[in-house]
N, C-alpha and C positions, 0 to 999 in steps of 0.2 A: 504494499500500502505506502503510496505516494506523504509527501509531506502534507503536500496541500489537501489530499481527500483525507488524510488524520485530522486536520484542524477544521473541516466541514463540517465531521463526524462528531469531533469535542462539544463545535460550536451550538449543532444541533441538542446532546446529547443535552446539555446545560440548561437550554430554549428550553425542550421539550419534557425535561423532571422535576421544575423548580416550580412550587403556587407563588413565591416572593421574589421580589425583586427590593435591593438597595435604591433606594433616591437620593442622588445629590443634587441639591437646589439651592439658591440662595434668595437672602431677601430681598427688599428696596434698597437696604443699605451696602450690597454689598457680604454680608457675611454668609456665610456657607452653615445650613445643615443638612445636616445626616441622617435618613428614617428608614423605615422599610412601607410596602403596600404589597398585599394577594394582586394579584397578573392571571390574567388570560392573552390568548395569542389569538387571534385570527387568522385566515386563511393568507391571509398576506405578509403577515410576519409582523402585523402591525403589534403593540403590545397597548392593553387596557387597564385599568385602573379607575375603582370607585371609590372617592375619600371627602374624608368630613371636611369641611368650613373652621371645624374647628381644630386641625390638624395645620399645623406649624406650610409644613408643603403644598397644602391647598392652596395660602395665600403669596408663596412664593412662584406659585406654580402662574400663576394666574400674574402677578406681578413682573415673573421677570424669564423667558424662554428658553432659556439655559439652563440643560437638565440633564441628569447622566442618569442612568442607571447601569447597575451590576448585578447580575448573577453569577453568584459563589457558591463549590464543591461546601458540603457541609464538614465542616473541622473533624471529625468523626470517622468520618471516609477516607479523607486526603494522606494522600502515604507521607507529604511531608507539606507540614506549615509556611513553612516558605515557600512552595509552588503552588499552592490549593487550585484548581480550578479555576477558572471566574473569566463572563465575561462582560466587560465593560462599554457599555453605547450609550453616545451621544444621540439622544431624540430629539424630537421637535414634537410639544405639545397642542394637539389641539383638541377645548375644549369641544362636549359633543351636547347641545342645549336637549333637558329634558323633557321628554316626551316626544320627540319626536321621530319616522320611522330609522333614523340612524341608533338613536340612543335605542329604542327598542330593540333592535335587532342585537347589539352589543350588550345587553344587558341580559339575552338568551345566554347567550355566549355565557358568564359571568354566572348566571343561575345554573348554564349544566355544573358547571365546576364545582363551586362555592355553595349551592341548595337552598336550603335552610335560609342559610346565611344571606344574600342577597336580597333574595324574599321578603326577608325584615326587613332589613338592610334601603331597599327599596321604595321604598313610600316617603324617606326621611329626605326633606328637602332638602336640608344643609349637606348633603354627599352630591357629588358631580362626575362625572364621567369626563374621563381624559383618556385622547387615542395616543399616542407617543410612538411617531415614527422614525424609524430607525436612521440614522444618518450618516455616522461612520463605525467603527466599534474598534475594539482591541481583547482579543481571545489570547488567556497566555493561561497553557496548561501542562506548565516543563520546565527547567529548565533549557535557555536556549529553542523554549518554543513557544515562540510569539506572534500574534498573526496583526496583521489588522485590514481590517472590512473597512470597503466603501461604498456607497449607493442606498438605494431604498431599501433594495431586496440584500444588499449587504453581502452580493454575491462577488466582488473584487474583492483578492485577498492576494495579501504582496508580505512575508516574512520578515520582522522587525528581527533583525541580526547588523544592523550598520554600526554600533558606536562596541555591543562587548562588555564585559565583566573586565572590572580592572580590582588589578591582586596589589596587597602593598607591598612595597620594596623590601625585600630580606635585609635585616640585620646582620653584622658580622660581628657585634658586639658579644 
């Protein structure tokens, strides 16, 4: 198997096997915020989150469209904590207006994944549905195994190896 095919397979495994994503957002003053949200993916690879106005990340996404998400391997399953498999995606967030045809279709995707919880949250009007459209991504799944993905469908990839690791100078004292 080529390294490119292996990278595509690793990306797919992370996307298909995780139910939450780590959100990185920025508030109006430029202060970063890390949080998480349950997610569902559609057939186009778009990520959907349904989040409350009570959460800081919701205000941040509305105020500042610079958003990044990270899918990361569970610590207990990682062979090495320094090389946990992770996919970081820079996304373009789009608010989906409540009770539109698009909102109803995407809520069905979330209901199919999270059933009773989404059914209960669906009628809470402080919750907002966002589509996160991938812009570019970085996949790391081992030492020397880092790949950049570009394009809305994240289909263009390149191996990240231009810098390499640096070793500390050896002391002869």
